[in-house]
Each structure stands twice: as C-alpha cells, then as structure tokens.
C-alpha positions as a Markdown table, in Angstrom:
| # | Residue | x | y | z |
|---|---|---|---|---|
| 1 | Met | 17.4 | 15.5 | -21.2 |
| 2 | Asn | 15.7 | 12.8 | -19.1 |
| 3 | His | 14.0 | 11.4 | -22.2 |
| 4 | Leu | 17.5 | 10.6 | -23.6 |
| 5 | Lys | 18.0 | 8.2 | -20.7 |
| 6 | Asn | 15.0 | 6.2 | -21.8 |
| 7 | Lys | 16.3 | 3.1 | -23.7 |
| 8 | Asn | 13.2 | 2.9 | -25.8 |
| 9 | Ile | 13.7 | 6.5 | -27.0 |
| 10 | Lys | 17.3 | 5.8 | -27.8 |
| 11 | Tyr | 16.4 | 2.7 | -29.8 |
| 12 | Leu | 13.9 | 4.8 | -31.8 |
| 13 | Ile | 16.1 | 7.9 | -32.3 |
| 14 | Leu | 19.1 | 5.9 | -33.5 |
| 15 | Pro | 17.5 | 4.4 | -36.6 |
| 16 | Met | 15.7 | 7.7 | -37.3 |
| 17 | Ile | 19.0 | 9.6 | -37.2 |
| 18 | Ile | 20.5 | 7.1 | -39.5 |
| 19 | Leu | 17.6 | 7.3 | -41.9 |
| 20 | Thr | 17.6 | 11.1 | -41.8 |
| 21 | Ile | 21.3 | 11.2 | -42.7 |
| 22 | Leu | 20.7 | 8.6 | -45.4 |
| 23 | Thr | 17.8 | 10.5 | -46.8 |
| 24 | Ser | 19.8 | 13.8 | -46.8 |
| 25 | Ile | 22.7 | 12.1 | -48.6 |
| 26 | Val | 20.5 | 10.4 | -51.2 |
| 27 | Ile | 18.4 | 13.6 | -51.9 |
| 28 | Thr | 21.6 | 15.7 | -52.1 |
| 29 | Ile | 23.3 | 13.3 | -54.6 |
| 30 | Gln | 20.0 | 13.0 | -56.6 |
| 31 | Thr | 19.6 | 16.8 | -56.7 |
| 32 | Tyr | 23.2 | 17.2 | -57.8 |
| 33 | Asn | 22.8 | 14.6 | -60.5 |
| 34 | Gln | 19.5 | 16.2 | -61.7 |
| 35 | Tyr | 21.3 | 19.6 | -61.9 |
| 36 | Lys | 24.1 | 18.1 | -64.0 |
| 37 | Lys | 21.6 | 16.4 | -66.3 |
| 38 | Val | 19.5 | 19.5 | -66.8 |
| 39 | Thr | 22.7 | 21.6 | -67.3 |
| 40 | Val | 24.1 | 19.1 | -69.9 |
| 41 | Thr | 20.8 | 19.0 | -71.7 |
| 42 | Ala | 20.5 | 22.8 | -71.8 |
| 43 | Asn | 24.2 | 23.1 | -72.9 |
| 44 | Gln | 23.6 | 20.6 | -75.6 |
| 45 | Lys | 20.7 | 22.6 | -77.0 |
| 46 | Ile | 22.7 | 25.8 | -76.7 |
| 47 | Ala | 25.5 | 24.2 | -78.6 |
| 48 | Glu | 23.0 | 23.1 | -81.2 |
| 49 | Ile | 21.6 | 26.6 | -81.5 |
| 50 | Ile | 25.0 | 28.2 | -81.8 |
| 51 | Gly | 25.9 | 25.6 | -84.5 |
| 52 | Thr | 22.8 | 26.5 | -86.5 |
| 53 | Ile | 23.4 | 30.3 | -86.2 |
| 54 | Ile | 27.0 | 29.9 | -87.3 |
| 55 | Lys | 25.9 | 27.7 | -90.2 |
| 56 | Glu | 23.3 | 30.4 | -91.3 |
| 57 | Asp | 25.6 | 33.3 | -90.6 |
| 58 | Pro | 29.3 | 32.3 | -90.7 |
| 59 | Glu | 30.4 | 35.9 | -90.1 |
| 60 | Ile | 28.8 | 36.1 | -86.7 |
| 61 | Asp | 31.1 | 36.3 | -83.7 |
| 62 | Thr | 30.7 | 33.4 | -81.3 |
| 63 | Arg | 31.7 | 35.5 | -78.3 |
| 64 | Thr | 28.8 | 37.7 | -79.0 |
| 65 | Ile | 26.4 | 34.7 | -78.7 |
| 66 | Ile | 28.0 | 33.6 | -75.4 |
| 67 | Lys | 27.8 | 37.1 | -74.1 |
| 68 | Thr | 24.1 | 37.2 | -75.0 |
| 69 | Leu | 23.5 | 33.9 | -73.2 |
| 70 | Asn | 25.0 | 35.3 | -70.0 |
| 71 | Ser | 23.5 | 38.8 | -70.3 |
| 72 | Lys | 20.6 | 40.2 | -68.3 |
| 73 | Gln | 17.1 | 39.3 | -69.3 |
| 74 | Asp | 15.9 | 43.0 | -69.9 |
| 75 | Thr | 18.0 | 43.6 | -73.0 |
| 76 | Glu | 16.6 | 44.5 | -76.3 |
| 77 | Glu | 17.6 | 41.2 | -77.8 |
| 78 | Tyr | 15.7 | 39.4 | -75.0 |
| 79 | Gln | 12.5 | 41.3 | -75.8 |
| 80 | Lys | 12.9 | 40.5 | -79.5 |
| 81 | Gly | 13.5 | 36.8 | -78.8 |
| 82 | Gln | 10.5 | 36.6 | -76.5 |
| 83 | Glu | 8.2 | 38.1 | -79.2 |
| 84 | Glu | 9.7 | 35.7 | -81.8 |
| 85 | Leu | 8.9 | 32.7 | -79.6 |
| 86 | Lys | 5.3 | 33.9 | -79.1 |
| 87 | Lys | 4.8 | 33.5 | -82.9 |
| 88 | Tyr | 5.3 | 29.7 | -82.3 |
| 89 | Gly | 3.0 | 29.7 | -79.3 |
| 90 | Ile | 5.7 | 29.5 | -76.7 |
| 91 | Asn | 5.4 | 31.7 | -73.5 |
| 92 | Ile | 8.7 | 31.4 | -71.7 |
| 93 | Asn | 7.0 | 32.4 | -68.4 |
| 94 | Glu | 4.7 | 29.3 | -68.6 |
| 95 | Ala | 6.4 | 26.6 | -70.5 |
| 96 | Asn | 9.9 | 25.5 | -71.2 |
| 97 | Ser | 11.0 | 26.4 | -74.7 |
| 98 | Ile | 13.4 | 23.4 | -74.7 |
| 99 | Ile | 11.4 | 20.2 | -74.8 |
| 100 | Ala | 14.3 | 18.0 | -73.8 |
| 101 | Val | 14.9 | 20.2 | -70.7 |
| 102 | Gln | 11.2 | 20.1 | -69.9 |
| 103 | Asn | 11.1 | 16.3 | -70.1 |
| 104 | Gln | 14.2 | 16.0 | -68.0 |
| 105 | Met | 12.6 | 18.2 | -65.3 |
| 106 | Lys | 9.5 | 16.0 | -65.4 |
| 107 | Gln | 11.6 | 12.9 | -64.9 |
| 108 | Asn | 13.4 | 14.6 | -61.9 |
| 109 | Leu | 10.0 | 15.5 | -60.4 |
| 110 | Val | 8.7 | 12.0 | -60.6 |
| 111 | Leu | 12.0 | 10.6 | -59.2 |
| 112 | Asn | 11.8 | 13.0 | -56.3 |
| 113 | Ile | 8.3 | 12.0 | -55.5 |
| 114 | Ile | 9.2 | 8.4 | -55.5 |
| 115 | Leu | 12.2 | 9.1 | -53.1 |
| 116 | Ile | 9.9 | 11.0 | -50.7 |
| 117 | Ile | 7.4 | 8.1 | -50.7 |
| 118 | Val | 10.1 | 5.5 | -50.2 |
| 119 | Phe | 11.7 | 7.3 | -47.3 |
| 120 | Ser | 8.3 | 8.1 | -45.8 |
| 121 | Ile | 7.4 | 4.4 | -45.8 |
| 122 | Leu | 10.7 | 3.6 | -44.1 |
| 123 | Trp | 10.0 | 6.2 | -41.4 |
| 124 | Met | 6.6 | 4.8 | -40.9 |
| 125 | Ala | 8.0 | 1.2 | -40.8 |
| 126 | Ile | 10.5 | 2.2 | -38.1 |
| 127 | Ile | 7.8 | 3.8 | -36.0 |
| 128 | Phe | 5.4 | 0.9 | -36.6 |
| 129 | Val | 8.0 | -1.7 | -35.5 |
| 130 | Tyr | 8.9 | 0.3 | -32.4 |
| 131 | Leu | 5.2 | 0.7 | -31.4 |
| 132 | Arg | 4.4 | -2.9 | -32.1 |
| 133 | Lys | 7.4 | -4.1 | -30.0 |
| 134 | Arg | 6.4 | -1.8 | -27.2 |
| 135 | Asp | 2.7 | -2.9 | -27.3 |
| 136 | Arg | 3.8 | -6.5 | -27.3 |
| 137 | Lys | 5.8 | -6.0 | -24.1 |
| 138 | Ile | 3.0 | -4.0 | -22.5 |
| 139 | Asn | 0.6 | -6.8 | -23.2 |
| 140 | Gln | 3.1 | -9.3 | -21.7 |
| 141 | Ile | 3.5 | -7.3 | -18.6 |
| 142 | Thr | -0.3 | -6.9 | -18.3 |
| 143 | Gln | -0.7 | -10.7 | -18.6 |
| 144 | Tyr | 2.0 | -11.3 | -16.0 |
| 145 | Ile | 0.3 | -8.9 | -13.6 |
| 146 | Asn | -3.0 | -10.7 | -14.1 |
| 147 | Gln | -1.3 | -14.0 | -13.4 |
| 148 | Ile | 0.3 | -12.6 | -10.3 |
| 149 | Lys | -3.1 | -11.3 | -9.1 |
| 150 | Asn | -4.3 | -14.9 | -9.5 |
| 151 | Arg | -1.4 | -16.1 | -7.2 |
| 152 | Lys | 0.5 | -17.7 | -10.1 |
| 153 | Tyr | 4.1 | -17.0 | -9.2 |
| 154 | Asp | 5.9 | -19.6 | -11.5 |
| 155 | Leu | 6.6 | -17.1 | -14.2 |
| 156 | Asp | 9.8 | -16.9 | -16.3 |
| 157 | Ile | 9.8 | -13.1 | -17.0 |
| 158 | Asn | 13.4 | -12.3 | -16.5 |
| 159 | Glu | 14.6 | -9.9 | -19.2 |
| 160 | Asn | 18.2 | -9.4 | -20.5 |
| 161 | Ser | 17.7 | -6.2 | -22.5 |
| 162 | Glu | 18.1 | -2.8 | -21.0 |
| 163 | Asp | 15.2 | -0.7 | -22.3 |
| 164 | Glu | 12.6 | 0.9 | -19.9 |
| 165 | Leu | 9.9 | -1.8 | -20.4 |
| 166 | Ser | 12.5 | -4.5 | -19.9 |
| 167 | Asn | 13.6 | -2.9 | -16.7 |
| 168 | Leu | 9.9 | -2.9 | -15.6 |
| 169 | Lys | 9.7 | -6.6 | -16.4 |
| 170 | Asn | 12.8 | -7.3 | -14.4 |
| 171 | Glu | 11.4 | -5.4 | -11.4 |
| 172 | Leu | 8.1 | -7.3 | -11.8 |
| 173 | Tyr | 10.1 | -10.5 | -11.8 |
| 174 | Lys | 11.8 | -9.5 | -8.5 |
| 175 | Ile | 8.4 | -8.8 | -7.0 |
| 176 | Thr | 7.2 | -12.2 | -8.3 |
| 177 | Val | 10.1 | -14.0 | -6.7 |
| 178 | Met | 9.5 | -12.1 | -3.4 |
| 179 | Leu | 5.8 | -12.9 | -3.5 |
| 180 | Lys | 6.5 | -16.5 | -4.2 |
| 181 | Glu | 8.9 | -16.7 | -1.3 |
| 182 | Glu | 6.4 | -14.9 | 1.0 |
| 183 | Ser | 3.7 | -17.3 | -0.1 |
| 184 | Glu | 5.9 | -20.3 | 0.6 |
| 185 | Ile | 6.9 | -18.8 | 4.0 |
| 186 | Ser | 3.3 | -18.1 | 4.8 |
| 187 | Lys | 2.4 | -21.7 | 3.9 |
| 188 | Lys | 5.2 | -23.0 | 6.1 |
| 189 | Asp | 4.1 | -20.7 | 8.9 |
| 190 | Lys | 0.5 | -21.9 | 8.6 |
| 191 | Asp | 1.7 | -25.5 | 8.7 |
| 192 | Asn | 4.0 | -24.8 | 11.7 |
| 193 | Leu | 1.1 | -23.0 | 13.4 |
| 194 | Lys | -1.1 | -25.9 | 12.8 |
| 195 | Met | 1.5 | -28.4 | 14.1 |
| 196 | Ser | 2.2 | -26.1 | 17.1 |
| 197 | Val | -1.5 | -25.9 | 18.0 |
| 198 | Glu | -1.8 | -29.6 | 17.7 |
| 199 | Asp | 1.3 | -30.1 | 19.9 |
| 200 | Ile | 0.2 | -27.6 | 22.5 |
| 201 | Ser | -3.2 | -29.2 | 22.6 |
| 202 | His | -1.6 | -32.6 | 23.1 |
| 203 | Gln | 0.8 | -31.2 | 25.8 |
| 204 | Leu | -2.0 | -29.4 | 27.7 |
| 205 | Lys | -4.4 | -32.3 | 27.5 |
| 206 | Thr | -2.5 | -34.5 | 30.0 |
| 207 | Pro | -2.0 | -32.0 | 32.8 |
| 208 | Leu | -5.5 | -30.6 | 32.4 |
| 209 | Thr | -6.9 | -34.1 | 32.6 |
| 210 | Ser | -4.9 | -34.7 | 35.8 |
| 211 | Ile | -6.0 | -31.5 | 37.4 |
| 212 | Thr | -9.6 | -32.2 | 36.6 |
| 213 | Ile | -9.4 | -35.7 | 38.1 |
| 214 | Met | -7.7 | -34.4 | 41.3 |
| 215 | Leu | -10.2 | -31.6 | 41.6 |
| 216 | Asp | -13.1 | -34.0 | 41.2 |
| 217 | Asn | -11.6 | -36.2 | 44.0 |
| 218 | Leu | -11.3 | -33.2 | 46.3 |
| 219 | Lys | -14.9 | -32.1 | 45.5 |
| 220 | Asp | -16.3 | -35.6 | 45.9 |
| 221 | Asn | -14.5 | -36.4 | 49.1 |
| 222 | Pro | -14.9 | -33.6 | 51.5 |
| 223 | Asn | -13.7 | -35.8 | 54.4 |
| 224 | Met | -10.4 | -36.7 | 52.6 |
| 225 | Asp | -7.5 | -36.9 | 55.1 |
| 226 | Glu | -5.3 | -33.9 | 55.2 |
| 227 | Asn | -2.1 | -35.6 | 53.9 |
| 228 | Thr | -3.9 | -36.9 | 50.7 |
| 229 | Lys | -5.5 | -33.5 | 50.2 |
| 230 | Gln | -2.2 | -31.7 | 50.5 |
| 231 | Lys | -0.7 | -34.1 | 48.1 |
| 232 | Phe | -3.4 | -33.4 | 45.5 |
| 233 | Ile | -3.0 | -29.7 | 46.0 |
| 234 | Phe | 0.8 | -29.9 | 45.5 |
| 235 | Glu | 0.3 | -31.9 | 42.3 |
| 236 | Ile | -2.3 | -29.5 | 41.0 |
| 237 | Ser | 0.1 | -26.6 | 41.8 |
| 238 | Lys | 2.9 | -28.4 | 40.0 |
| 239 | Gln | 0.8 | -29.1 | 36.9 |
| 240 | Ile | -0.4 | -25.4 | 36.8 |
| 241 | Asp | 3.3 | -24.2 | 37.0 |
| 242 | Trp | 4.1 | -26.6 | 34.2 |
| 243 | Ile | 1.2 | -25.3 | 32.0 |
| 244 | Asn | 2.2 | -21.7 | 32.9 |
| 245 | Trp | 5.8 | -22.4 | 31.8 |
| 246 | Leu | 4.6 | -24.0 | 28.5 |
| 247 | Val | 2.3 | -21.1 | 27.6 |
| 248 | Ile | 4.9 | -18.5 | 28.4 |
| 249 | Ser | 7.5 | -20.3 | 26.3 |
| 250 | Met | 5.1 | -20.6 | 23.4 |
| 251 | Leu | 4.3 | -16.9 | 23.7 |
| 252 | Lys | 8.0 | -16.1 | 23.6 |
| 253 | Leu | 8.5 | -18.3 | 20.5 |
| 254 | Ser | 5.5 | -16.6 | 18.8 |
| 255 | Lys | 7.0 | -13.2 | 19.5 |
| 256 | Leu | 10.3 | -14.3 | 18.1 |
| 257 | Asp | 8.7 | -15.7 | 15.0 |
| 258 | Ala | 6.7 | -12.5 | 14.4 |
| 259 | Asn | 9.9 | -10.4 | 14.8 |
| 260 | Val | 8.2 | -8.2 | 17.4 |
| 261 | Val | 10.9 | -8.7 | 20.1 |
| 262 | Gln | 13.3 | -5.8 | 20.5 |
| 263 | Phe | 16.7 | -6.9 | 21.5 |
| 264 | Tyr | 18.8 | -4.5 | 23.4 |
| 265 | Glu | 22.6 | -4.5 | 23.0 |
| 266 | Glu | 24.8 | -4.2 | 26.0 |
| 267 | Lys | 28.2 | -5.5 | 26.9 |
| 268 | Ile | 27.8 | -8.6 | 29.0 |
| 269 | Asn | 30.6 | -9.9 | 31.3 |
| 270 | Leu | 30.6 | -13.7 | 30.9 |
| 271 | Lys | 31.7 | -14.5 | 34.5 |
| 272 | Lys | 28.8 | -12.5 | 36.0 |
| 273 | Phe | 26.5 | -13.9 | 33.4 |
| 274 | Ile | 27.3 | -17.6 | 34.0 |
| 275 | Asp | 27.5 | -17.2 | 37.8 |
| 276 | Glu | 24.0 | -15.8 | 37.9 |
| 277 | Ile | 22.6 | -18.6 | 35.7 |
| 278 | Ile | 24.2 | -21.3 | 37.9 |
| 279 | Lys | 22.8 | -19.6 | 41.0 |
| 280 | Asn | 19.3 | -19.7 | 39.6 |
| 281 | Leu | 19.8 | -23.5 | 38.9 |
| 282 | Glu | 21.1 | -24.4 | 42.3 |
| 283 | Ile | 18.1 | -26.6 | 43.3 |
| 284 | Pro | 18.1 | -29.0 | 40.3 |
| 285 | Ile | 21.9 | -29.2 | 40.5 |
| 286 | Glu | 21.8 | -30.1 | 44.2 |
| 287 | Ile | 19.0 | -32.6 | 43.7 |
| 288 | Lys | 21.2 | -34.6 | 41.3 |
| 289 | Asn | 24.3 | -33.8 | 43.3 |
| 290 | Gln | 26.1 | -32.5 | 40.2 |
| 291 | Gln | 29.2 | -30.3 | 40.0 |
| 292 | Ile | 29.7 | -27.3 | 37.7 |
| 293 | Val | 33.2 | -26.7 | 36.4 |
| 294 | Ile | 33.7 | -23.2 | 35.0 |
| 295 | Glu | 36.8 | -22.1 | 33.0 |
| 296 | Gly | 37.4 | -18.8 | 31.3 |
| 297 | Asn | 38.9 | -15.3 | 31.3 |
| 298 | Gln | 37.2 | -13.2 | 33.9 |
| 299 | Asn | 37.2 | -10.2 | 31.5 |
| 300 | Ala | 35.6 | -12.1 | 28.5 |
| 301 | Ser | 32.4 | -10.5 | 27.3 |
| 302 | Phe | 30.0 | -10.3 | 24.4 |
| 303 | Val | 27.3 | -7.9 | 23.2 |
| 304 | Gly | 23.7 | -8.9 | 23.4 |
| 305 | Asp | 20.4 | -8.7 | 25.3 |
| 306 | Tyr | 21.2 | -9.8 | 28.9 |
| 307 | Lys | 17.7 | -11.2 | 29.8 |
| 308 | Trp | 17.0 | -13.0 | 26.6 |
| 309 | Gln | 20.5 | -14.5 | 26.3 |
| 310 | Gln | 20.3 | -15.6 | 30.0 |
| 311 | Glu | 17.1 | -17.5 | 29.2 |
| 312 | Ala | 18.7 | -19.1 | 26.2 |
| 313 | Val | 21.8 | -20.3 | 28.0 |
| 314 | Thr | 19.7 | -21.3 | 31.1 |
| 315 | Asn | 17.6 | -23.6 | 28.9 |
| 316 | Ile | 20.8 | -25.3 | 27.5 |
| 317 | Ile | 22.4 | -25.8 | 31.0 |
| 318 | Lys | 19.0 | -27.1 | 32.3 |
| 319 | Asn | 19.0 | -29.6 | 29.4 |
| 320 | Cys | 22.5 | -30.8 | 30.4 |
| 321 | Ile | 21.4 | -31.1 | 34.1 |
| 322 | Glu | 18.4 | -33.1 | 33.0 |
| 323 | His | 20.4 | -35.5 | 30.9 |
| 324 | Asn | 23.5 | -35.7 | 33.0 |
| 325 | Lys | 24.1 | -38.6 | 35.3 |
| 326 | Glu | 23.8 | -38.1 | 39.1 |
| 327 | Asn | 27.1 | -37.0 | 40.7 |
| 328 | Gly | 28.3 | -36.1 | 37.3 |
| 329 | Lys | 30.0 | -32.9 | 36.1 |
| 330 | Ile | 29.0 | -30.2 | 33.7 |
| 331 | Tyr | 31.8 | -28.2 | 32.1 |
| 332 | Ile | 31.4 | -24.6 | 31.1 |
| 333 | Lys | 34.2 | -22.9 | 29.2 |
| 334 | Tyr | 34.2 | -19.5 | 27.6 |
| 335 | Glu | 36.7 | -17.5 | 25.6 |
| 336 | Glu | 36.8 | -14.3 | 23.5 |
| 337 | Asn | 38.8 | -13.4 | 20.4 |
| 338 | Thr | 38.7 | -10.7 | 17.7 |
| 339 | Leu | 36.0 | -12.5 | 15.7 |
| 340 | Phe | 33.6 | -14.0 | 18.3 |
| 341 | Thr | 32.9 | -14.9 | 21.9 |
| 342 | Lys | 32.5 | -18.7 | 22.4 |
| 343 | Ile | 30.7 | -20.6 | 25.2 |
| 344 | Ile | 31.1 | -24.4 | 25.4 |
| 345 | Ile | 28.7 | -26.4 | 27.7 |
| 346 | Arg | 29.4 | -30.1 | 28.0 |
| 347 | Asp | 27.8 | -32.8 | 30.2 |
| 348 | Glu | 28.7 | -36.4 | 31.0 |
| 349 | Gly | 25.3 | -37.8 | 30.3 |
| 350 | Glu | 23.9 | -40.6 | 28.1 |
| 351 | Gly | 24.4 | -38.6 | 24.9 |
| 352 | Met | 22.1 | -39.2 | 21.9 |
| 353 | Thr | 21.9 | -41.0 | 18.6 |
| 354 | Lys | 22.8 | -39.3 | 15.3 |
| 355 | Glu | 19.1 | -39.4 | 14.4 |
| 356 | Asp | 18.1 | -37.5 | 17.5 |
| 357 | Leu | 21.0 | -35.1 | 17.0 |
| 358 | Lys | 19.5 | -34.0 | 13.6 |
| 359 | His | 16.3 | -32.9 | 15.3 |
| 360 | Ile | 17.6 | -31.6 | 18.6 |
| 361 | Phe | 16.6 | -28.0 | 18.0 |
| 362 | Glu | 13.2 | -28.7 | 16.5 |
| 363 | Arg | 10.1 | -27.7 | 18.4 |
| 364 | Phe | 8.3 | -30.4 | 20.4 |
| 365 | Tyr | 10.9 | -33.0 | 19.3 |
| 366 | Lys | 11.5 | -35.5 | 22.1 |
| 367 | Gly | 14.5 | -37.8 | 21.8 |
| 368 | Lys | 14.6 | -41.5 | 22.9 |
| 369 | Asn | 16.3 | -40.5 | 26.2 |
| 370 | Ser | 13.9 | -37.6 | 27.0 |
| 371 | Ser | 12.1 | -37.6 | 30.3 |
| 372 | Glu | 8.4 | -37.9 | 30.6 |
| 373 | Asn | 8.1 | -34.2 | 31.7 |
| 374 | Ser | 10.1 | -33.0 | 28.7 |
| 375 | Val | 8.2 | -31.0 | 26.1 |
| 376 | Gly | 10.9 | -30.4 | 23.5 |
| 377 | Ile | 10.7 | -26.6 | 23.5 |
| 378 | Gly | 13.6 | -25.4 | 25.6 |
| 379 | Leu | 16.4 | -26.0 | 23.1 |
| 380 | Ala | 14.2 | -24.7 | 20.2 |
| 381 | Leu | 13.6 | -21.5 | 22.1 |
| 382 | Ala | 17.3 | -21.2 | 23.0 |
| 383 | Lys | 18.4 | -21.5 | 19.4 |
| 384 | Asn | 15.8 | -19.0 | 18.2 |
| 385 | Ile | 16.9 | -16.4 | 20.8 |
| 386 | Ile | 20.6 | -16.9 | 20.1 |
| 387 | Glu | 20.3 | -16.6 | 16.3 |
| 388 | Lys | 18.0 | -13.5 | 16.6 |
| 389 | Asn | 20.7 | -11.8 | 18.7 |
| 390 | Asn | 23.6 | -12.2 | 16.1 |
| 391 | Gly | 24.7 | -15.6 | 17.4 |
| 392 | Met | 24.9 | -19.3 | 16.4 |
| 393 | Ile | 24.6 | -22.6 | 18.2 |
| 394 | Ser | 25.7 | -26.1 | 17.3 |
| 395 | Cys | 25.7 | -29.5 | 19.1 |
| 396 | Lys | 27.6 | -32.7 | 19.0 |
| 397 | Ser | 26.9 | -35.8 | 21.0 |
| 398 | Glu | 28.0 | -39.5 | 21.4 |
| 399 | Leu | 26.1 | -42.2 | 23.1 |
| 400 | Asp | 27.3 | -42.9 | 26.7 |
| 401 | Lys | 29.9 | -40.0 | 26.3 |
| 402 | Gly | 27.8 | -36.9 | 26.7 |
| 403 | Thr | 26.6 | -33.9 | 24.8 |
| 404 | Glu | 28.4 | -30.6 | 24.0 |
| 405 | Phe | 26.8 | -27.3 | 23.0 |
| 406 | Val | 28.9 | -24.5 | 21.3 |
| 407 | Ile | 27.5 | -21.0 | 21.3 |
| 408 | Lys | 29.2 | -18.2 | 19.3 |
| 409 | Tyr | 28.4 | -14.5 | 19.5 |
| 410 | Met | 29.9 | -12.5 | 16.7 |
| 411 | Asn | 31.9 | -9.4 | 17.8 |
C-alpha cells in the first residue's frame, strides 16, 4: 500500500490502467466483429449448400437439413460426409473445408497479431518515457549534489510537481538555501572575528604600552620618590583593571555569539532589580553629583536571567552617567502590562547626532562625544544580552537634549 503513495508509481499506473482498459475494449470489439464475420461467412456457405441441395433434390425437407447442421458429430450422416470429403483431399480435422471461412480466420489472426504488437509498443513507450523522465531527474539531482559539494549554492532547483523525485529536489533546495545562509553567516562571522581581533589588538595596544613604559621607569629608577612610585603603581593597576574588563566583556560577547550561554528564567521584581544596580553605581554617580529619579509600580516584574539582565541594564545606566552632565538627573521609569514589561532610562546629557544613533549598538563604535576611555562595547553587549533573553531595546536621542533607552521584555 505504501507504493501507492509514491507519485511516480501513480503516474506510471494511471496510463497503464487506461491502456489496459483500452486494450481490453479494442480486443473485445475486434473478437466480436471477427466472430460475426466468420458466422456470416459460414452461414452464407451453408445457405449456398442448402440452395444447391434443394435445386438437385426439390423433394428434400429443409428442416431435415437444418436439423443435420445442428446435430451431434457422431451421427451416421457425419461419418458418410467425412468419407466423401476425403475423396477430395479434405481432412476436416486439419483444414477448413470452407475456403472463405479459412481465409477469414487467417485475416483475423493477422489482425490480432498486429493489435498485440501495437499495444505492446504502447506499453513499452509508456515505460520508456517514465524511466527516461526518472533518469533525467536523477541526473539533475546528482549534478546539483556535485555542485553543492563544490560550495556552489546559487542553484534554482525548486520543483512545483509532487512526485517523489520532485520532493527530493525540493528538500535538496531547502538544504541548499540553508547551506547558503550558513555560508554567508560563517563569512560574516569570520569578518566580524577579524574586525574584533583588530579592534581588541588596537584597544589593548595603548594600555599595554603605558604599562610597559611605567614598569621600565620603575625598573630604571630604583631611587624614585615614593609619591611618583605610588602614582605609577596606581596607573598600572588602573590599566590592568581596564584590560581585565575588556577581556571579560569580549569573552561574554563570544559566548553569546556562540549560543553557549544558558539563560535561566525567574521572576524579577523591578524595584529590587533597579535599586541593586543603582547601589553598585554609587561611586560614579557621586563623582558627577548626579541624581537618579525612579518611578514605577513596586510590584512590576519581568521574567529573565537576573545576573545577565543586571549586567545589560547596568551598562546602559553607566552609559547615561558617562554622557550626562554634572549635577544632572537620570530618569528611570518602569511599567508592566499584559504584553510586556518596559524600562525607560533617560539622561539630560549632550545627546548624539543621527549618524551616531544609527551605530550606537555596534561593537567598538565610538561616537563623536565619546570619552577617551570609551571602548564602544558596553551597549553592544547590553543589546546582545537583552535580545537573547526574549527582549528588545531601542534608543532615541537629540543633541543637547539627552538620550533615552527603551527596553521591553515580552511577557
């Protein structure tokens, strides 16, 4: 029964069934016509014989002749008639005594042979067309596979028919599209990796050079005064912390890109979440004498990974602190509805141009107003974390009016 589900078998069986029915009908009609012709020929000869008998013997009863024609073959008259025919060299068991009937049978035999040959040719033609069509598709699929092996993915092999080989071509087409996309993604990843390595090398070069110079000074000046020495040690420690932060951030980004980070889902209370972030940022807030204004329902919450989302939102608030003016305010507002939980973070800083806004979440992008210590990785990391945890982030900004980030976590 499974074979009947095969489209190729269906397409082969259908014309064969039609041809079989057609063959049966033609042969049946032909056999019937042949029977009628033989019967007519025989009856004509019988009528001719009866006419001759009556002519020679007008007294004979016609019913007697008809009775004889329909009688059994082992009668006395049959034996006498058989002996009489032998005188003329006719053996009724080997040859037809009526030449017209014999000729008609020969014609019928020839016609039947012709019909058998014609229909046999049609059967072979159907099978040949089917096999040729199948072989052509198999050859096409083989060629496509060879091209795919050679990394040629620009193939138009989509098939609209529904037979088994066409379905195979369609599946092959899907694989080709997938491999093409994977190839493009792989190429982009390689390009991104190359750019990232170049950017990291550039970012590390400056602090490593500074550390080397300061260490050389400490080594070459053993009698350096204590204040200068402590200043160098402080700067070296600061540069090492900065390098450590950069390396850790890049490792996190790499893990996110490789999809090896396992995000845990838990219900996070936003008030506790924001309060803890602000507490961790007390020092930079105090240095710039900034004020944090928080507004939101104390029961608002969202589902996500606490530690990872804390890092993402911390990076955004740190960016606002960095670009906000001294004595300025940072506004944090959160709310929850049936569709999503929203966090709005807005500063009163210098804002940014439309050109910078387009690239704000790109890795290692530094806007015109970025500080010298900015690497351009914090916001990229934040966006990646949020989106990996079923969230989204957007930004809008105006020069001299500040910047606003909107984070949405879908419920």
